[in-house]
PDB file of N, CA, C and O in Angstrom:
ATOM      1  N   UNK A   1     -13.794   9.915 -45.493  1.00  0.00           N
ATOM      2  CA  UNK A   1     -13.876   9.174 -44.242  1.00  0.00           C
ATOM      3  C   UNK A   1     -15.322   9.232 -43.753  1.00  0.00           C
ATOM      4  O   UNK A   1     -15.938  10.298 -43.727  1.00  0.00           O
ATOM      5  N   UNK A   2     -15.845   8.098 -43.373  1.00  0.00           N
ATOM      6  CA  UNK A   2     -17.229   8.070 -42.914  1.00  0.00           C
ATOM      7  C   UNK A   2     -17.358   8.684 -41.523  1.00  0.00           C
ATOM      8  O   UNK A   2     -16.396   8.768 -40.760  1.00  0.00           O
ATOM      9  N   UNK A   3     -18.563   9.099 -41.231  1.00  0.00           N
ATOM     10  CA  UNK A   3     -18.825   9.725 -39.927  1.00  0.00           C
ATOM     11  C   UNK A   3     -18.574   8.739 -38.788  1.00  0.00           C
ATOM     12  O   UNK A   3     -18.102   9.126 -37.719  1.00  0.00           O
ATOM     13  N   UNK A   4     -18.890   7.471 -39.019  1.00  0.00           N
ATOM     14  CA  UNK A   4     -18.691   6.446 -37.992  1.00  0.00           C
ATOM     15  C   UNK A   4     -17.200   6.283 -37.672  1.00  0.00           C
ATOM     16  O   UNK A   4     -16.827   6.169 -36.505  1.00  0.00           O
ATOM     17  N   UNK A   5     -16.359   6.271 -38.691  1.00  0.00           N
ATOM     18  CA  UNK A   5     -14.913   6.137 -38.480  1.00  0.00           C
ATOM     19  C   UNK A   5     -14.360   7.380 -37.788  1.00  0.00           C
ATOM     20  O   UNK A   5     -13.532   7.278 -36.883  1.00  0.00           O
ATOM     21  N   UNK A   6     -14.824   8.555 -38.220  1.00  0.00           N
ATOM     22  CA  UNK A   6     -14.369   9.798 -37.595  1.00  0.00           C
ATOM     23  C   UNK A   6     -14.741   9.826 -36.116  1.00  0.00           C
ATOM     24  O   UNK A   6     -13.924  10.208 -35.278  1.00  0.00           O
ATOM     25  N   UNK A   7     -15.968   9.425 -35.791  1.00  0.00           N
ATOM     26  CA  UNK A   7     -16.388   9.384 -34.385  1.00  0.00           C
ATOM     27  C   UNK A   7     -15.549   8.398 -33.580  1.00  0.00           C
ATOM     28  O   UNK A   7     -15.200   8.669 -32.431  1.00  0.00           O
ATOM     29  N   UNK A   8     -15.225   7.250 -34.184  1.00  0.00           N
ATOM     30  CA  UNK A   8     -14.398   6.260 -33.509  1.00  0.00           C
ATOM     31  C   UNK A   8     -13.006   6.827 -33.215  1.00  0.00           C
ATOM     32  O   UNK A   8     -12.468   6.633 -32.124  1.00  0.00           O
ATOM     33  N   UNK A   9     -12.433   7.521 -34.184  1.00  0.00           N
ATOM     34  CA  UNK A   9     -11.105   8.116 -33.997  1.00  0.00           C
ATOM     35  C   UNK A   9     -11.132   9.165 -32.894  1.00  0.00           C
ATOM     36  O   UNK A   9     -10.249   9.194 -32.037  1.00  0.00           O
ATOM     37  N   UNK A  10     -12.147  10.029 -32.916  1.00  0.00           N
ATOM     38  CA  UNK A  10     -12.266  11.072 -31.885  1.00  0.00           C
ATOM     39  C   UNK A  10     -12.443  10.446 -30.506  1.00  0.00           C
ATOM     40  O   UNK A  10     -11.800  10.876 -29.549  1.00  0.00           O
ATOM     41  N   UNK A  11     -13.295   9.447 -30.392  1.00  0.00           N
ATOM     42  CA  UNK A  11     -13.497   8.774 -29.096  1.00  0.00           C
ATOM     43  C   UNK A  11     -12.203   8.117 -28.617  1.00  0.00           C
ATOM     44  O   UNK A  11     -11.882   8.168 -27.430  1.00  0.00           O
ATOM     45  N   UNK A  12     -11.467   7.507 -29.530  1.00  0.00           N
ATOM     46  CA  UNK A  12     -10.195   6.877 -29.171  1.00  0.00           C
ATOM     47  C   UNK A  12      -9.201   7.918 -28.669  1.00  0.00           C
ATOM     48  O   UNK A  12      -8.520   7.696 -27.668  1.00  0.00           O
ATOM     49  N   UNK A  13      -9.114   9.055 -29.362  1.00  0.00           N
ATOM     50  CA  UNK A  13      -8.236  10.132 -28.902  1.00  0.00           C
ATOM     51  C   UNK A  13      -8.649  10.616 -27.511  1.00  0.00           C
ATOM     52  O   UNK A  13      -7.794  10.929 -26.683  1.00  0.00           O
ATOM     53  N   UNK A  14      -9.947  10.678 -27.256  1.00  0.00           N
ATOM     54  CA  UNK A  14     -10.425  11.072 -25.929  1.00  0.00           C
ATOM     55  C   UNK A  14      -9.947  10.116 -24.852  1.00  0.00           C
ATOM     56  O   UNK A  14      -9.516  10.549 -23.783  1.00  0.00           O
ATOM     57  N   UNK A  15     -10.019   8.823 -25.125  1.00  0.00           N
ATOM     58  CA  UNK A  15      -9.556   7.835 -24.145  1.00  0.00           C
ATOM     59  C   UNK A  15      -8.048   7.888 -23.979  1.00  0.00           C
ATOM     60  O   UNK A  15      -7.539   7.703 -22.873  1.00  0.00           O
ATOM     61  N   UNK A  16      -7.327   8.140 -25.067  1.00  0.00           N
ATOM     62  CA  UNK A  16      -5.879   8.316 -24.959  1.00  0.00           C
ATOM     63  C   UNK A  16      -5.580   9.527 -24.074  1.00  0.00           C
ATOM     64  O   UNK A  16      -4.656   9.496 -23.262  1.00  0.00           O
ATOM     65  N   UNK A  17      -6.367  10.593 -24.237  1.00  0.00           N
ATOM     66  CA  UNK A  17      -6.210  11.779 -23.398  1.00  0.00           C
ATOM     67  C   UNK A  17      -6.419  11.474 -21.925  1.00  0.00           C
ATOM     68  O   UNK A  17      -5.653  11.924 -21.073  1.00  0.00           O
ATOM     69  N   UNK A  18      -7.453  10.711 -21.633  1.00  0.00           N
ATOM     70  CA  UNK A  18      -7.724  10.332 -20.238  1.00  0.00           C
ATOM     71  C   UNK A  18      -6.557   9.525 -19.679  1.00  0.00           C
ATOM     72  O   UNK A  18      -6.124   9.749 -18.548  1.00  0.00           O
ATOM     73  N   UNK A  19      -6.050   8.588 -20.473  1.00  0.00           N
ATOM     74  CA  UNK A  19      -4.923   7.763 -20.022  1.00  0.00           C
ATOM     75  C   UNK A  19      -3.683   8.622 -19.774  1.00  0.00           C
ATOM     76  O   UNK A  19      -2.964   8.412 -18.796  1.00  0.00           O
ATOM     77  N   UNK A  20      -3.433   9.591 -20.661  1.00  0.00           N
ATOM     78  CA  UNK A  20      -2.275  10.465 -20.469  1.00  0.00           C
ATOM     79  C   UNK A  20      -2.401  11.313 -19.204  1.00  0.00           C
ATOM     80  O   UNK A  20      -1.437  11.447 -18.450  1.00  0.00           O
ATOM     81  N   UNK A  21      -3.575  11.882 -18.971  1.00  0.00           N
ATOM     82  CA  UNK A  21      -3.772  12.718 -17.778  1.00  0.00           C
ATOM     83  C   UNK A  21      -3.635  11.881 -16.507  1.00  0.00           C
ATOM     84  O   UNK A  21      -2.912  12.255 -15.583  1.00  0.00           O
ATOM     85  N   UNK A  22      -4.328  10.755 -16.470  1.00  0.00           N
ATOM     86  CA  UNK A  22      -4.249   9.901 -15.279  1.00  0.00           C
ATOM     87  C   UNK A  22      -2.858   9.289 -15.115  1.00  0.00           C
ATOM     88  O   UNK A  22      -2.356   9.159 -13.999  1.00  0.00           O
ATOM     89  N   UNK A  23      -2.243   8.917 -16.234  1.00  0.00           N
ATOM     90  CA  UNK A  23      -0.885   8.371 -16.175  1.00  0.00           C
ATOM     91  C   UNK A  23       0.108   9.395 -15.657  1.00  0.00           C
ATOM     92  O   UNK A  23       0.974   9.071 -14.845  1.00  0.00           O
ATOM     93  N   UNK A  24      -0.015  10.626 -16.124  1.00  0.00           N
ATOM     94  CA  UNK A  24       0.857  11.693 -15.636  1.00  0.00           C
ATOM     95  C   UNK A  24       0.674  11.923 -14.152  1.00  0.00           C
ATOM     96  O   UNK A  24       1.647  12.083 -13.415  1.00  0.00           O
ATOM     97  N   UNK A  25      -0.575  11.938 -13.715  1.00  0.00           N
ATOM     98  CA  UNK A  25      -0.819  12.146 -12.283  1.00  0.00           C
ATOM     99  C   UNK A  25      -0.298  10.961 -11.463  1.00  0.00           C
ATOM    100  O   UNK A  25       0.254  11.150 -10.380  1.00  0.00           O
ATOM    101  N   UNK A  26      -0.476   9.748 -11.979  1.00  0.00           N
ATOM    102  CA  UNK A  26       0.038   8.572 -11.282  1.00  0.00           C
ATOM    103  C   UNK A  26       1.562   8.648 -11.145  1.00  0.00           C
ATOM    104  O   UNK A  26       2.108   8.411 -10.068  1.00  0.00           O
ATOM    105  N   UNK A  27       2.237   8.980 -12.242  1.00  0.00           N
ATOM    106  CA  UNK A  27       3.700   9.087 -12.191  1.00  0.00           C
ATOM    107  C   UNK A  27       4.143  10.173 -11.224  1.00  0.00           C
ATOM    108  O   UNK A  27       5.144  10.015 -10.524  1.00  0.00           O
ATOM    109  N   UNK A  28       3.404  11.271 -11.183  1.00  0.00           N
ATOM    110  CA  UNK A  28       3.725  12.358 -10.253  1.00  0.00           C
ATOM    111  C   UNK A  28       3.489  11.918  -8.808  1.00  0.00           C
ATOM    112  O   UNK A  28       4.322  12.168  -7.936  1.00  0.00           O
ATOM    113  N   UNK A  29       2.366  11.271  -8.558  1.00  0.00           N
ATOM    114  CA  UNK A  29       2.009  10.858  -7.198  1.00  0.00           C
ATOM    115  C   UNK A  29       2.935   9.780  -6.652  1.00  0.00           C
ATOM    116  O   UNK A  29       3.121   9.677  -5.439  1.00  0.00           O
ATOM    117  N   UNK A  30       3.513   8.982  -7.535  1.00  0.00           N
ATOM    118  CA  UNK A  30       4.412   7.915  -7.085  1.00  0.00           C
ATOM    119  C   UNK A  30       5.879   8.318  -7.183  1.00  0.00           C
ATOM    120  O   UNK A  30       6.769   7.474  -7.075  1.00  0.00           O
ATOM    121  N   UNK A  31       6.125   9.602  -7.387  1.00  0.00           N
ATOM    122  CA  UNK A  31       7.476  10.156  -7.482  1.00  0.00           C
ATOM    123  C   UNK A  31       8.310   9.548  -8.611  1.00  0.00           C
ATOM    124  O   UNK A  31       9.539   9.539  -8.547  1.00  0.00           O
ATOM    125  N   UNK A  32       7.638   9.046  -9.636  1.00  0.00           N
ATOM    126  CA  UNK A  32       8.367   8.532 -10.793  1.00  0.00           C
ATOM    127  C   UNK A  32       8.849   9.684 -11.672  1.00  0.00           C
ATOM    128  O   UNK A  32       9.858   9.567 -12.366  1.00  0.00           O
ATOM    129  N   UNK A  33       8.119  10.796 -11.636  1.00  0.00           N
ATOM    130  CA  UNK A  33       8.542  12.013 -12.329  1.00  0.00           C
ATOM    131  C   UNK A  33       8.325  13.195 -11.395  1.00  0.00           C
ATOM    132  O   UNK A  33       7.587  13.103 -10.414  1.00  0.00           O
ATOM    133  N   UNK A  34       8.965  14.283 -11.711  1.00  0.00           N
ATOM    134  CA  UNK A  34       8.883  15.496 -10.896  1.00  0.00           C
ATOM    135  C   UNK A  34       7.883  16.445 -11.525  1.00  0.00           C
ATOM    136  O   UNK A  34       7.653  16.400 -12.733  1.00  0.00           O
ATOM    137  N   UNK A  35       7.290  17.300 -10.717  1.00  0.00           N
ATOM    138  CA  UNK A  35       6.298  18.251 -11.223  1.00  0.00           C
ATOM    139  C   UNK A  35       6.895  19.265 -12.194  1.00  0.00           C
ATOM    140  O   UNK A  35       6.165  19.922 -12.935  1.00  0.00           O
ATOM    141  N   UNK A  36       8.200  19.391 -12.192  1.00  0.00           N
ATOM    142  CA  UNK A  36       8.857  20.311 -13.121  1.00  0.00           C
ATOM    143  C   UNK A  36       9.430  19.595 -14.343  1.00  0.00           C
ATOM    144  O   UNK A  36      10.191  20.181 -15.114  1.00  0.00           O
ATOM    145  N   UNK A  37       9.067  18.346 -14.513  1.00  0.00           N
ATOM    146  CA  UNK A  37       9.587  17.612 -15.668  1.00  0.00           C
ATOM    147  C   UNK A  37       8.760  17.944 -16.909  1.00  0.00           C
ATOM    148  O   UNK A  37       7.544  18.119 -16.833  1.00  0.00           O
ATOM    149  N   UNK A  38       9.438  18.026 -18.045  1.00  0.00           N
ATOM    150  CA  UNK A  38       8.739  18.335 -19.290  1.00  0.00           C
ATOM    151  C   UNK A  38       7.802  17.195 -19.675  1.00  0.00           C
ATOM    152  O   UNK A  38       6.768  17.433 -20.300  1.00  0.00           O
ATOM    153  N   UNK A  39       8.147  15.962 -19.314  1.00  0.00           N
ATOM    154  CA  UNK A  39       7.302  14.817 -19.657  1.00  0.00           C
ATOM    155  C   UNK A  39       5.909  14.944 -19.039  1.00  0.00           C
ATOM    156  O   UNK A  39       4.900  14.682 -19.693  1.00  0.00           O
ATOM    157  N   UNK A  40       5.873  15.346 -17.781  1.00  0.00           N
ATOM    158  CA  UNK A  40       4.585  15.507 -17.091  1.00  0.00           C
ATOM    159  C   UNK A  40       3.727  16.546 -17.800  1.00  0.00           C
ATOM    160  O   UNK A  40       2.546  16.309 -18.055  1.00  0.00           O
ATOM    161  N   UNK A  41       4.306  17.677 -18.115  1.00  0.00           N
ATOM    162  CA  UNK A  41       3.528  18.759 -18.720  1.00  0.00           C
ATOM    163  C   UNK A  41       3.110  18.434 -20.152  1.00  0.00           C
ATOM    164  O   UNK A  41       2.045  18.865 -20.594  1.00  0.00           O
ATOM    165  N   UNK A  42       3.923  17.690 -20.875  1.00  0.00           N
ATOM    166  CA  UNK A  42       3.534  17.268 -22.224  1.00  0.00           C
ATOM    167  C   UNK A  42       2.374  16.277 -22.143  1.00  0.00           C
ATOM    168  O   UNK A  42       1.455  16.329 -22.960  1.00  0.00           O
ATOM    169  N   UNK A  43       2.412  15.382 -21.168  1.00  0.00           N
ATOM    170  CA  UNK A  43       1.299  14.436 -20.992  1.00  0.00           C
ATOM    171  C   UNK A  43       0.001  15.185 -20.699  1.00  0.00           C
ATOM    172  O   UNK A  43      -1.047  14.857 -21.256  1.00  0.00           O
ATOM    173  N   UNK A  44       0.069  16.185 -19.830  1.00  0.00           N
ATOM    174  CA  UNK A  44      -1.121  16.974 -19.497  1.00  0.00           C
ATOM    175  C   UNK A  44      -1.575  17.788 -20.705  1.00  0.00           C
ATOM    176  O   UNK A  44      -2.772  17.873 -20.979  1.00  0.00           O
ATOM    177  N   UNK A  45      -0.644  18.376 -21.415  1.00  0.00           N
ATOM    178  CA  UNK A  45      -0.972  19.180 -22.597  1.00  0.00           C
ATOM    179  C   UNK A  45      -1.698  18.347 -23.654  1.00  0.00           C
ATOM    180  O   UNK A  45      -2.761  18.746 -24.131  1.00  0.00           O
ATOM    181  N   UNK A  46      -1.142  17.209 -24.019  1.00  0.00           N
ATOM    182  CA  UNK A  46      -1.758  16.375 -25.054  1.00  0.00           C
ATOM    183  C   UNK A  46      -3.058  15.758 -24.548  1.00  0.00           C
ATOM    184  O   UNK A  46      -4.067  15.756 -25.254  1.00  0.00           O
ATOM    185  N   UNK A  47      -3.031  15.236 -23.328  1.00  0.00           N
ATOM    186  CA  UNK A  47      -4.236  14.624 -22.768  1.00  0.00           C
ATOM    187  C   UNK A  47      -5.395  15.600 -22.664  1.00  0.00           C
ATOM    188  O   UNK A  47      -6.523  15.271 -23.029  1.00  0.00           O
ATOM    189  N   UNK A  48      -5.123  16.791 -22.170  1.00  0.00           N
ATOM    190  CA  UNK A  48      -6.178  17.798 -22.022  1.00  0.00           C
ATOM    191  C   UNK A  48      -6.689  18.275 -23.376  1.00  0.00           C
ATOM    192  O   UNK A  48      -7.875  18.569 -23.526  1.00  0.00           O
ATOM    193  N   UNK A  49      -5.805  18.351 -24.354  1.00  0.00           N
ATOM    194  CA  UNK A  49      -6.235  18.727 -25.701  1.00  0.00           C
ATOM    195  C   UNK A  49      -7.212  17.695 -26.252  1.00  0.00           C
ATOM    196  O   UNK A  49      -8.266  18.053 -26.778  1.00  0.00           O
ATOM    197  N   UNK A  50      -6.866  16.426 -26.132  1.00  0.00           N
ATOM    198  CA  UNK A  50      -7.739  15.373 -26.648  1.00  0.00           C
ATOM    199  C   UNK A  50      -9.079  15.330 -25.923  1.00  0.00           C
ATOM    200  O   UNK A  50     -10.125  15.235 -26.565  1.00  0.00           O
ATOM    201  N   UNK A  51      -9.061  15.397 -24.600  1.00  0.00           N
ATOM    202  CA  UNK A  51     -10.318  15.373 -23.837  1.00  0.00           C
ATOM    203  C   UNK A  51     -11.144  16.623 -24.143  1.00  0.00           C
ATOM    204  O   UNK A  51     -12.369  16.548 -24.233  1.00  0.00           O
ATOM    205  N   UNK A  52     -10.487  17.761 -24.303  1.00  0.00           N
ATOM    206  CA  UNK A  52     -11.187  18.995 -24.646  1.00  0.00           C
ATOM    207  C   UNK A  52     -11.878  18.909 -25.998  1.00  0.00           C
ATOM    208  O   UNK A  52     -12.992  19.408 -26.160  1.00  0.00           O
ATOM    209  N   UNK A  53     -11.224  18.279 -26.971  1.00  0.00           N
ATOM    210  CA  UNK A  53     -11.825  18.122 -28.301  1.00  0.00           C
ATOM    211  C   UNK A  53     -13.079  17.257 -28.227  1.00  0.00           C
ATOM    212  O   UNK A  53     -14.111  17.604 -28.801  1.00  0.00           O
ATOM    213  N   UNK A  54     -12.988  16.145 -27.529  1.00  0.00           N
ATOM    214  CA  UNK A  54     -14.150  15.261 -27.391  1.00  0.00           C
ATOM    215  C   UNK A  54     -15.286  15.992 -26.668  1.00  0.00           C
ATOM    216  O   UNK A  54     -16.443  15.899 -27.077  1.00  0.00           O
ATOM    217  N   UNK A  55     -14.960  16.708 -25.613  1.00  0.00           N
ATOM    218  CA  UNK A  55     -15.988  17.437 -24.857  1.00  0.00           C
ATOM    219  C   UNK A  55     -16.641  18.506 -25.721  1.00  0.00           C
ATOM    220  O   UNK A  55     -17.855  18.700 -25.655  1.00  0.00           O
ATOM    221  N   UNK A  56     -15.852  19.196 -26.525  1.00  0.00           N
ATOM    222  CA  UNK A  56     -16.404  20.224 -27.404  1.00  0.00           C
ATOM    223  C   UNK A  56     -17.346  19.610 -28.433  1.00  0.00           C
ATOM    224  O   UNK A  56     -18.429  20.140 -28.683  1.00  0.00           O
ATOM    225  N   UNK A  57     -16.937  18.504 -29.026  1.00  0.00           N
ATOM    226  CA  UNK A  57     -17.790  17.834 -30.025  1.00  0.00           C
ATOM    227  C   UNK A  57     -19.115  17.384 -29.426  1.00  0.00           C
ATOM    228  O   UNK A  57     -20.132  17.339 -30.119  1.00  0.00           O
ATOM    229  N   UNK A  58     -19.102  17.049 -28.132  1.00  0.00           N
ATOM    230  CA  UNK A  58     -20.328  16.619 -27.454  1.00  0.00           C
ATOM    231  C   UNK A  58     -21.081  17.784 -26.828  1.00  0.00           C
ATOM    232  O   UNK A  58     -22.106  17.590 -26.174  1.00  0.00           O
ATOM    233  N   UNK A  59     -20.569  19.003 -27.032  1.00  0.00           N
ATOM    234  CA  UNK A  59     -21.186  20.230 -26.497  1.00  0.00           C
ATOM    235  C   UNK A  59     -21.309  20.191 -24.981  1.00  0.00           C
ATOM    236  O   UNK A  59     -22.305  20.633 -24.408  1.00  0.00           O
ATOM    237  N   UNK A  60     -20.270  19.649 -24.342  1.00  0.00           N
ATOM    238  CA  UNK A  60     -20.188  19.587 -22.887  1.00  0.00           C
ATOM    239  C   UNK A  60     -19.130  20.597 -22.468  1.00  0.00           C
ATOM    240  O   UNK A  60     -17.948  20.263 -22.382  1.00  0.00           O
ATOM    241  N   UNK A  61     -19.551  21.834 -22.206  1.00  0.00           N
ATOM    242  CA  UNK A  61     -18.616  22.947 -22.135  1.00  0.00           C
ATOM    243  C   UNK A  61     -17.879  23.097 -20.808  1.00  0.00           C
ATOM    244  O   UNK A  61     -16.849  23.771 -20.773  1.00  0.00           O
ATOM    245  N   UNK A  62     -18.353  22.506 -19.722  1.00  0.00           N
ATOM    246  CA  UNK A  62     -17.597  22.582 -18.473  1.00  0.00           C
ATOM    247  C   UNK A  62     -16.243  21.872 -18.605  1.00  0.00           C
ATOM    248  O   UNK A  62     -15.225  22.453 -18.228  1.00  0.00           O
ATOM    249  N   UNK A  63     -16.194  20.634 -19.128  1.00  0.00           N
ATOM    250  CA  UNK A  63     -14.879  20.015 -19.313  1.00  0.00           C
ATOM    251  C   UNK A  63     -14.027  20.744 -20.360  1.00  0.00           C
ATOM    252  O   UNK A  63     -12.799  20.732 -20.271  1.00  0.00           O
ATOM    253  N   UNK A  64     -14.663  21.372 -21.340  1.00  0.00           N
ATOM    254  CA  UNK A  64     -13.896  22.147 -22.320  1.00  0.00           C
ATOM    255  C   UNK A  64     -13.154  23.269 -21.601  1.00  0.00           C
ATOM    256  O   UNK A  64     -11.954  23.457 -21.803  1.00  0.00           O
ATOM    257  N   UNK A  65     -13.876  24.015 -20.760  1.00  0.00           N
ATOM    258  CA  UNK A  65     -13.249  25.128 -20.030  1.00  0.00           C
ATOM    259  C   UNK A  65     -12.114  24.615 -19.142  1.00  0.00           C
ATOM    260  O   UNK A  65     -11.033  25.203 -19.117  1.00  0.00           O
ATOM    261  N   UNK A  66     -12.350  23.544 -18.429  1.00  0.00           N
ATOM    262  CA  UNK A  66     -11.325  22.971 -17.551  1.00  0.00           C
ATOM    263  C   UNK A  66     -10.088  22.563 -18.345  1.00  0.00           C
ATOM    264  O   UNK A  66      -8.963  22.856 -17.939  1.00  0.00           O
ATOM    265  N   UNK A  67     -10.290  21.899 -19.457  1.00  0.00           N
ATOM    266  CA  UNK A  67      -9.157  21.420 -20.241  1.00  0.00           C
ATOM    267  C   UNK A  67      -8.438  22.535 -20.978  1.00  0.00           C
ATOM    268  O   UNK A  67      -7.230  22.439 -21.192  1.00  0.00           O
ATOM    269  N   UNK A  68      -9.134  23.581 -21.371  1.00  0.00           N
ATOM    270  CA  UNK A  68      -8.463  24.745 -21.957  1.00  0.00           C
ATOM    271  C   UNK A  68      -7.528  25.371 -20.921  1.00  0.00           C
ATOM    272  O   UNK A  68      -6.410  25.769 -21.249  1.00  0.00           O
ATOM    273  N   UNK A  69      -7.985  25.456 -19.678  1.00  0.00           N
ATOM    274  CA  UNK A  69      -7.137  26.004 -18.613  1.00  0.00           C
ATOM    275  C   UNK A  69      -5.927  25.099 -18.380  1.00  0.00           C
ATOM    276  O   UNK A  69      -4.813  25.596 -18.210  1.00  0.00           O
ATOM    277  N   UNK A  70      -6.130  23.780 -18.371  1.00  0.00           N
ATOM    278  CA  UNK A  70      -4.999  22.853 -18.216  1.00  0.00           C
ATOM    279  C   UNK A  70      -4.001  22.998 -19.360  1.00  0.00           C
ATOM    280  O   UNK A  70      -2.792  22.960 -19.132  1.00  0.00           O
ATOM    281  N   UNK A  71      -4.490  23.164 -20.584  1.00  0.00           N
ATOM    282  CA  UNK A  71      -3.603  23.351 -21.735  1.00  0.00           C
ATOM    283  C   UNK A  71      -2.782  24.631 -21.571  1.00  0.00           C
ATOM    284  O   UNK A  71      -1.573  24.634 -21.801  1.00  0.00           O
ATOM    285  N   UNK A  72      -3.445  25.712 -21.175  1.00  0.00           N
ATOM    286  CA  UNK A  72      -2.746  26.988 -20.980  1.00  0.00           C
ATOM    287  C   UNK A  72      -1.680  26.864 -19.893  1.00  0.00           C
ATOM    288  O   UNK A  72      -0.556  27.335 -20.063  1.00  0.00           O
ATOM    289  N   UNK A  73      -2.038  26.229 -18.779  1.00  0.00           N
ATOM    290  CA  UNK A  73      -1.073  26.051 -17.692  1.00  0.00           C
ATOM    291  C   UNK A  73       0.108  25.174 -18.122  1.00  0.00           C
ATOM    292  O   UNK A  73       1.248  25.440 -17.741  1.00  0.00           O
ATOM    293  N   UNK A  74      -0.161  24.143 -18.904  1.00  0.00           N
ATOM    294  CA  UNK A  74       0.923  23.277 -19.378  1.00  0.00           C
ATOM    295  C   UNK A  74       1.847  24.039 -20.322  1.00  0.00           C
ATOM    296  O   UNK A  74       3.065  23.865 -20.275  1.00  0.00           O
ATOM    297  N   UNK A  75       1.275  24.882 -21.177  1.00  0.00           N
ATOM    298  CA  UNK A  75       2.101  25.689 -22.087  1.00  0.00           C
ATOM    299  C   UNK A  75       2.960  26.668 -21.297  1.00  0.00           C
ATOM    300  O   UNK A  75       4.136  26.857 -21.608  1.00  0.00           O
ATOM    301  N   UNK A  76       2.378  27.289 -20.281  1.00  0.00           N
ATOM    302  CA  UNK A  76       3.147  28.214 -19.436  1.00  0.00           C
ATOM    303  C   UNK A  76       4.281  27.461 -18.744  1.00  0.00           C
ATOM    304  O   UNK A  76       5.418  27.932 -18.727  1.00  0.00           O
ATOM    305  N   UNK A  77       3.977  26.296 -18.176  1.00  0.00           N
ATOM    306  CA  UNK A  77       5.006  25.519 -17.477  1.00  0.00           C
ATOM    307  C   UNK A  77       6.108  25.076 -18.426  1.00  0.00           C
ATOM    308  O   UNK A  77       7.287  25.154 -18.080  1.00  0.00           O
ATOM    309  N   UNK A  78       5.743  24.610 -19.625  1.00  0.00           N
ATOM    310  CA  UNK A  78       6.754  24.199 -20.599  1.00  0.00           C
ATOM    311  C   UNK A  78       7.596  25.385 -21.056  1.00  0.00           C
ATOM    312  O   UNK A  78       8.803  25.252 -21.260  1.00  0.00           O
ATOM    313  N   UNK A  79       6.967  26.532 -21.215  1.00  0.00           N
ATOM    314  CA  UNK A  79       7.710  27.742 -21.604  1.00  0.00           C
ATOM    315  C   UNK A  79       8.728  28.111 -20.537  1.00  0.00           C
ATOM    316  O   UNK A  79       9.874  28.438 -20.845  1.00  0.00           O
ATOM    317  N   UNK A  80       8.303  28.055 -19.285  1.00  0.00           N
ATOM    318  CA  UNK A  80       9.209  28.386 -18.183  1.00  0.00           C
ATOM    319  C   UNK A  80      10.361  27.388 -18.106  1.00  0.00           C
ATOM    320  O   UNK A  80      11.500  27.778 -17.851  1.00  0.00           O
ATOM    321  N   UNK A  81      10.075  26.109 -18.324  1.00  0.00           N
ATOM    322  CA  UNK A  81      11.138  25.091 -18.311  1.00  0.00           C
ATOM    323  C   UNK A  81      12.110  25.319 -19.454  1.00  0.00           C
ATOM    324  O   UNK A  81      13.320  25.174 -19.282  1.00  0.00           O
ATOM    325  N   UNK A  82      11.590  25.673 -20.616  1.00  0.00           N
ATOM    326  CA  UNK A  82      12.447  25.880 -21.783  1.00  0.00           C
ATOM    327  C   UNK A  82      13.323  27.120 -21.616  1.00  0.00           C
ATOM    328  O   UNK A  82      14.475  27.132 -22.051  1.00  0.00           O
ATOM    329  N   UNK A  83      12.785  28.151 -20.993  1.00  0.00           N
ATOM    330  CA  UNK A  83      13.529  29.402 -20.861  1.00  0.00           C
ATOM    331  C   UNK A  83      14.561  29.377 -19.729  1.00  0.00           C
ATOM    332  O   UNK A  83      15.400  30.274 -19.650  1.00  0.00           O
ATOM    333  N   UNK A  84      14.517  28.392 -18.872  1.00  0.00           N
ATOM    334  CA  UNK A  84      15.474  28.320 -17.761  1.00  0.00           C
ATOM    335  C   UNK A  84      16.821  27.848 -18.213  1.00  0.00           C
ATOM    336  O   UNK A  84      17.739  27.732 -17.401  1.00  0.00           O
TER     337      UNK A  84
END
């Protein structure tokens, strides 16, 4: 795979991540989903993972730290939902 194609794929995943995070927040803010729903936390988990990967590749470490924390919080929330 060429470097240009790999960069395109990574950038696309980053934008998908942004859409998932903003989409999850929009659904939460409009009461379409509940803050304890697994869908919301999965959207945040996947979105933050993708944005974190793009930020890491660009050596922009503040968003990496933020998204690692979001991933950890989403995993904790999903674990709590699963164990209930």
